[in-house]
N, C-alpha and C positions, 0 to 999 in steps of 0.2 A: 626208118625215117625216109620220107620222100626228099628228093633233091631240093625242093623249095623250103623245107623246114629249117635248114641251117641259116638261110637268108632271113627268115622270119625271126629266128632266135637272135641273130646279129642285129637286126633292126630294133628288136625289143630292147636289147642291151644298150644300143646307142641312144634310144629314147630315154632310158633310165639315167644315162650319164649326161643328158643335155644340160648345157649351161649357156647363158647369153654370150655372144661373141663380143670380146672386149676391144678388138682392133679398131672399131669404128663406133665406139660407145658414146652416147650422148651424156653430157655432164651438165648439171645445173648448180649454180651457186647463188645464194641470196643473203643479204644482210640488211640491217636496219640502221637508218640515220634519222634520229628523232622519231617521226611518225611516217617516214617514207621507206618503203621496201624497194631496194634496188638489187640488181643482180645481173648475171650473164649466163648464157647457154652456149656451150661449145662442145666440139667433138674431141675425143682423145687425140692428143697431138697439138691441141690448142686452136684449131680452125674454128672460127665463130660459126654458130648455127644461126643463119639469117632467116628471118620471117617465120620462126617457130612459134606456134600457138602455145601459150602458157596459161593454165587455169589457176587462179588464186582463189582459195576458198577458206572460210573460217570467220569467226567473229560476225556471224550473220551476213557475210558478204560472199558473193560468188561473181568473180570478174574474169573476163577473157583478155589477156594481154598478148602482145606479139613482140618478139625480139627485133631490134633494129639491124642496121647494116653491120654493126660491130658485135652483134649477138647480145646486146644489153637491153634491159627493160627497167622500168621504175613505176611505182604506183604509191600514192599517198593514201593512207588509211585513216579512218576517223578515230578508232579506238584501239588500244592495245589488246590483243587477243592471240590465241594460238592460230597460226595460219599454215596452210599447206599449199605448196606450189607444185604443179605437175606440168612438165613439158613433154609434148608428143610430136614427133615428126610424121610426115606422110608415109614414110617407108617403115614405120613400126618401132623406131627408137623411142625410149621413154626414160625420163629422169624425174626424180622427186626430191624436194627439200622442205624441211619443216622449220618454222620460226615460232619460238615460244613467246608468250606474252611478256616474260621477264626481260626480253631483249629490247623492248621499246623504252625509250627515254623521252619524257616530255621536254620540249624545248623551254628554256627559261623565258619568263615573260619579258617583253621588250623594255619595260621600265627598269629592269634589274641592272642593265648596263649603265644607265644614267644615274643610278643611285649608289655608285661606288665611292662616293666621297667619304663615307664612314667605313672603317674596316669591317668586312663581313665576318660573321661568325661561321664556324664550320657546320652549324645546324641550319644555316640559311638554305631553304629548299631550292632557291634559284641558283645558288652557287653549286650545290650538289648536282643539280640537273645539268648545269653547264659543264661541270667536270665529267660527268658520265657521258655526255654527248661528245666531248672532245676525245675521251678515251675510246669510245665506240668508233669514231672516225679514224683513229690511228690504228686500231686493231683490225678493221675491215680488210685492208690489203693483205695483211698477214694471214688472216683466216682464208681469204680467197686463194692465196698462193699455196697454203697448206692443203686445201681441198683439191686444187689442181695437181699437186704433187702426188697425193694419194690416189688420184684417178689415172695417173699416167701409166701407160703400158711399159713394162720393163722387160729386159732380156730374159729374166727368169720366167716371166709369164709366157713369153713366146716359146722358150724351151720346154716349159711344162706342157703347153698345148701340143707341141710336136711329140713329146713323150707319150701323151695320151693316144695320139694318132698311131704312132709306131707300135705301142703296146696293143691296141685293139687290132691292128693289122696282123701282128704276131699271133694273137689268139685266134683270129680268123684263119690264118694259114695253118696253124697247128691243128685246128679243128678239121680243116679240109684234108690235110695230110692223114689225119687219124681215120677219116671216113674212107679215104681212097685206098 
C-alpha cells in the first residue's frame, strides 16, 4: 500500500458513516386550524429561523411562503388535501412536515351560533365541526411542544457524536501504528 491509501480508506469510511449535523438542525412544525395551515421554523435550541423560504405543495397547490421575524408562517387553503411543507435555508439546512387531509376541519357555518335556542343533537354537523375545531386548537400547542422536545439535542447525542469521533480516531491511530 502506498502512503496515501490509508487516507483514502479513512475518507471512504467517513463518507459511509456520514449523517447530518444535529447541533444546528432546522426544524419545521405545522398544524391546521380550520382551513388555515400555520407553523413555525426554528433551529435546534429554539432560535427562530427568520426569512426562511417554505414550499407548500399538495392539493393542486404550490405556494412559496416565508417565515416572519418570529419564524412563523400561515396560509389559508381552499380544500382539505394532503400537503407537504419543505423549508430550506441558504446554507443548506432542510426540514419537512406533512399534513394529512384528515387534519382539516371545516369551520361551522356562521348561522349555527345564532340557532342555539333549541338544544343541538350530537349528530348536528355544525356542532361536531365546532367541537373538532376547538379540540384542534387546544392540541396544537401540545403537538408543537412535543415536536420541539423530540428535535432537541440532548447530552446523550453529544456524547454519542464524541464517541464516534474518538472511535474513528482510535481506528485510524491503530491502523497507522500497524503500518509503521
